[in-house]
C-alpha positions as CSV (number, residue, x, y, z in Angstrom):
1,M,-19.7,-46.3,20.9
2,T,-19.6,-46.3,24.6
3,E,-16.2,-45.2,26.2
4,D,-15.9,-47.8,28.7
5,P,-17.5,-51.0,28.2
6,D,-20.4,-51.6,30.8
7,P,-20.2,-55.1,31.9
8,P,-24.1,-55.7,32.1
9,D,-24.6,-54.3,28.9
10,I,-21.7,-56.2,27.2
11,F,-23.4,-59.4,28.7
12,A,-26.7,-58.7,27.4
13,V,-25.2,-58.2,23.9
14,L,-23.3,-61.4,24.2
15,D,-26.2,-63.6,25.5
16,D,-27.5,-63.3,21.4
17,E,-26.0,-66.5,19.6
18,Y,-26.4,-64.4,16.2
19,A,-24.0,-61.2,17.8
20,R,-21.6,-63.8,19.0
21,D,-21.4,-65.3,15.4
22,I,-21.1,-61.9,13.8
23,L,-18.1,-61.5,16.7
24,V,-16.5,-64.7,15.5
25,A,-17.0,-64.2,11.8
26,T,-15.4,-60.5,11.9
27,K,-12.4,-61.6,14.4
28,T,-9.8,-62.1,11.3
29,D,-11.3,-60.5,8.5
30,R,-13.6,-57.4,7.9
31,L,-17.0,-58.6,6.4
32,S,-20.0,-56.7,4.9
33,A,-23.7,-57.0,6.2
34,K,-24.3,-59.1,2.8
35,E,-21.1,-61.5,3.6
36,L,-22.1,-61.8,7.5
37,S,-25.6,-62.7,6.3
38,E,-24.2,-65.4,3.9
39,E,-21.4,-66.5,6.4
40,C,-23.4,-66.4,9.8
41,N,-26.6,-67.9,7.9
42,M,-28.9,-64.7,9.0
43,S,-31.3,-62.4,7.1
44,R,-30.1,-59.1,6.4
45,P,-32.1,-57.5,9.0
46,T,-30.8,-59.5,11.8
47,V,-27.4,-59.0,10.9
48,S,-28.3,-55.1,10.5
49,R,-29.7,-55.0,14.4
50,R,-26.9,-57.1,15.5
51,V,-24.3,-55.1,14.1
52,N,-25.7,-51.9,15.4
53,R,-26.0,-53.0,19.0
54,L,-22.0,-54.4,18.8
55,V,-20.8,-50.9,17.2
56,E,-23.0,-49.1,20.0
57,Q,-20.9,-51.2,22.8
58,G,-17.7,-51.0,21.0
59,L,-17.3,-54.6,20.4
60,L,-17.4,-54.3,16.6
61,E,-15.7,-51.5,14.3
62,E,-17.4,-50.1,11.2
63,Y,-15.4,-48.9,8.1
64,T,-16.6,-47.6,4.9
65,H,-15.2,-49.5,1.7
66,V,-15.4,-48.1,-1.8
67,D,-15.2,-50.5,-4.4
68,P,-13.6,-50.0,-7.8
69,G,-17.0,-48.8,-9.2
70,G,-17.3,-46.4,-6.6
71,R,-19.9,-48.2,-4.6
72,H,-19.9,-47.5,-1.1
73,F,-20.6,-50.1,1.8
74,N,-19.5,-51.1,5.4
75,E,-17.6,-53.5,6.8
76,Y,-17.1,-54.9,9.9
77,E,-14.4,-56.0,12.3
78,A,-14.5,-57.2,15.9
79,R,-12.9,-55.2,18.3
80,L,-13.5,-57.4,21.3
81,E,-10.1,-59.5,22.5
82,R,-11.2,-60.7,26.0
83,I,-13.5,-60.8,28.7
84,E,-12.3,-62.2,32.1
85,V,-14.7,-62.6,35.0
86,I,-13.0,-63.3,38.5
87,L,-15.4,-64.1,41.3
88,Q,-14.1,-62.3,44.7
89,A,-15.1,-62.0,48.2
90,E,-16.3,-58.3,47.3
91,G,-18.1,-59.3,44.0
92,F,-16.9,-60.1,40.7
93,D,-14.0,-58.2,38.9
94,I,-14.5,-58.0,35.4
95,Q,-11.9,-56.8,32.6
96,I,-13.2,-56.0,29.1
97,D,-10.3,-55.8,26.7
98,V,-11.0,-54.1,23.3
99,R,-8.7,-53.3,20.4
100,P,-8.1,-49.7,20.4
101,D,-10.0,-47.3,18.4
102,P,-8.2,-47.1,15.1
103,A,-8.0,-43.0,15.1
104,D,-6.8,-43.5,19.0
105,R,-4.2,-45.8,17.5
106,I,-2.9,-43.5,14.9
107,T,-3.2,-40.3,17.4
108,A,-0.9,-42.6,19.8
109,I,1.8,-43.4,17.0
110,F,2.0,-40.0,16.3
111,E,2.5,-38.8,19.8
112,E,5.2,-41.5,20.4
113,M,6.9,-40.1,17.2
114,R,6.8,-36.5,18.8
115,E,8.0,-37.4,22.0
116,G,10.6,-40.1,20.7
């Protein structure tokens, strides 16, 4: 995952209809690649390629899920919250908001508890 989203790279990813469909599908629920394939009506290889790009850009979070039978698989959840583009005299002002990384959220909670 990239530290700070790079607008041209984000726009290139979002130019793909499949990637947008994956983000929409994972906005409220964590879904596996199989579930995304069914929900978004796309092949598993298509899901895999898009998921990899979205994770790489920090727009999608990947979690490992273990079912009761001990089988491991990944689930995905959208991190992208908002993109704002404002045209100004000097050029474009672009703000990309993503939910914090889960590990960073936990660290921030512990730091607040220590300080409080």
